[in-house]
N, C-alpha and C positions, 0 to 999 in steps of 0.2 A: 503792201499793204489794205488789208480793212478794218479802221473800225469803226464798233457800232457799242459808243458807254462804254461796259465796261471790260466786251470781247474783241474779240481781231482775230482773224486769220488769216495767212503768211502763205507764203511762198518761195523756198532758196532752190537756185541749183547747186552743185558740186561735178565735179571731176575727181574724182579714185584710179587708184592707180596700182595693182594690185600684184605684188614679182615672189617668186618665187623667195624658198630658203638660201643658205652655201650650198648646200649636197648635194645641188647637182641642177642639169638646165631642168625646164620648168614651161609654163607658157607666165605672160605677160599678160592679167586681165586690166582696161581703160573702160573705165564704167562709168555712164551718166546717171547723175539720181537724182532724184526730187523728192524733197522733201514738202509735204499741206501739212502745216501750225495749226490746229486752234488755241488761244490763247485768250487770258482770263487775268484781268486787272484787281490784285490784290494789296495791300496794305503796302508787302513788300514790294511791291512794284510790279511786272506785267512778269508771268509765270507760262508758260506750256501746259497745255492741259492734253490733248495727245498730239504725237507725230505720225503722220505717214510717211513709208517711207516705199520709194516704186523709183524702179527701172528704166530708164527714158532709151539708154541703150548702151551698148555692149561690145568691145571688139576683142577676138583675145588675137594672142600674134606668139609666135617663138624667142624667148626669153635667149637669147644671144652670154655664153656663157663664161666669165671675167676670168679670166689667169692674172691674178697679185705676185709678184714675182720679188720680193720685198729683200732677201736677202740680196737676189743679184744688184735691184738698183740703188743699193748699200753698199755692196761691194763698190760697186763703180765710183758710185759720193765721197768716199771712203780714195780712192785711187785720187782724183779729181784734189783733192783738201791735200794729198800729199808731195 
């Protein structure tokens, strides 16, 4: 973060993982994100004046469907407990 009196600028990096819904297979996206902020000091503290969002990298991969067989798992558990 660079501070100059009542203004500042900062960079933040994040990784976001976007997965498909439960309706079926799809692709998983893993994305590197950079946020560049311009901040201003107010009476209530530092506030973001502007934010720029940019994708720095992205990986797309195939999602592997997960089969949730809940009923059979509960049946096996009941058999163990009885």
